[in-house]
C-alpha positions as CSV (number, residue, x, y, z in Angstrom):
1,M,-1.9,-9.7,-2.6
2,I,-5.4,-8.4,-1.4
3,I,-5.3,-11.7,0.5
4,E,-2.5,-10.7,1.5
5,I,-2.7,-6.6,2.8
6,R,-5.8,-8.1,4.6
7,N,-4.1,-10.8,6.6
8,D,-1.4,-7.9,7.1
9,L,-3.9,-5.8,8.6
10,K,-5.8,-7.8,10.9
11,K,-2.3,-9.6,12.0
12,L,-1.1,-6.1,12.9
13,I,-4.4,-5.0,14.7
14,N,-4.6,-7.7,16.9
15,L,-0.6,-7.3,17.5
16,Y,-1.7,-3.6,18.6
17,K,-4.6,-5.2,20.9
18,E,-1.7,-7.7,22.7
19,K,0.8,-4.5,22.8
20,P,-1.4,-1.4,23.0
21,Y,2.2,0.5,24.1
22,L,3.4,0.0,20.7
23,P,3.4,3.0,18.1
24,F,1.2,1.7,15.6
25,W,-0.4,4.5,14.3
26,G,2.2,4.7,10.7
27,E,2.5,0.6,10.7
28,L,-1.1,1.0,10.1
29,F,-1.3,3.9,7.5
30,F,1.4,2.1,5.5
31,V,-0.7,-1.1,5.2
32,L,-3.9,0.9,4.2
33,Q,-2.0,2.7,1.7
34,R,-0.8,-0.4,0.2
35,L,-4.6,-1.6,0.0
36,K,-5.4,2.0,-1.8
37,K,-2.5,1.5,-4.0
38,E,-3.7,-2.2,-5.1
39,V,-6.7,-1.6,-5.8
40,D,-7.7,0.1,-9.1
41,K,-9.7,3.7,-8.6
42,N,-12.0,2.0,-11.4
43,T,-13.2,-0.8,-9.2
44,Q,-16.9,-0.3,-8.9
45,S,-17.7,-2.5,-6.0
46,N,-16.5,-2.6,-2.6
47,L,-13.5,-4.3,-0.8
48,F,-14.7,-6.3,2.0
49,L,-12.0,-6.4,5.0
50,Y,-13.0,-8.4,8.0
51,E,-16.2,-8.8,9.8
52,M,-16.5,-7.8,13.3
53,E,-17.8,-9.2,16.4
54,I,-21.6,-8.4,16.0
55,S,-22.1,-8.9,12.0
56,V,-20.6,-5.9,11.2
57,S,-18.8,-5.7,8.1
58,V,-15.4,-3.1,7.0
59,F,-15.3,-2.5,3.5
60,Y,-12.9,-0.3,1.5
61,Q,-14.6,1.7,-1.2
62,P,-12.5,2.4,-3.6
63,I,-14.7,5.4,-5.8
64,D,-14.6,7.5,-3.0
65,G,-11.2,6.1,-0.8
66,K,-13.2,6.0,2.5
67,F,-13.7,2.7,5.1
68,C,-16.5,1.9,5.3
69,I,-18.1,0.3,8.3
70,M,-21.5,-1.5,7.0
71,H,-24.1,-2.3,10.3
72,P,-27.1,-3.8,9.6
73,D,-28.7,-0.5,10.5
74,F,-26.3,1.9,8.8
75,N,-23.3,2.4,7.5
76,I,-20.5,4.2,8.6
77,S,-18.0,6.1,6.3
78,L,-14.9,6.8,7.2
79,T,-11.7,8.5,6.3
80,Q,-8.2,6.3,6.3
81,E,-7.1,9.3,8.6
82,E,-10.6,8.3,10.9
83,Y,-10.3,4.7,10.4
84,I,-6.7,4.5,11.9
85,D,-7.8,6.4,14.6
86,S,-10.7,4.6,15.7
87,I,-9.2,0.8,15.6
88,L,-6.4,2.7,17.8
89,K,-9.4,3.9,20.3
90,G,-10.6,0.0,20.2
91,R,-13.2,0.8,17.7
92,F,-14.2,-1.5,14.8
93,W,-11.3,-4.3,15.7
94,P,-12.1,-7.9,13.7
95,K,-13.2,-11.0,15.4
């Protein structure tokens, strides 16, 4: 189920790249809510979502419910809303 949600997320982001004029905020929110419900709060490890172009990975951290952009030199931790807004601004897209 997690793999299906991960694929849905990447597919939705790629669709947004092609048609940025369509409203995607709600759809992204729905996919990420499915992910949060599927992942148990007691899970200790980060859940890999996808990799970006420059060896940067995007993870979901179930312990604090945040999305983490892991760069070799630093990490960025975002709430669900911040992550969605960043995606819609063209940041953190999968390769």
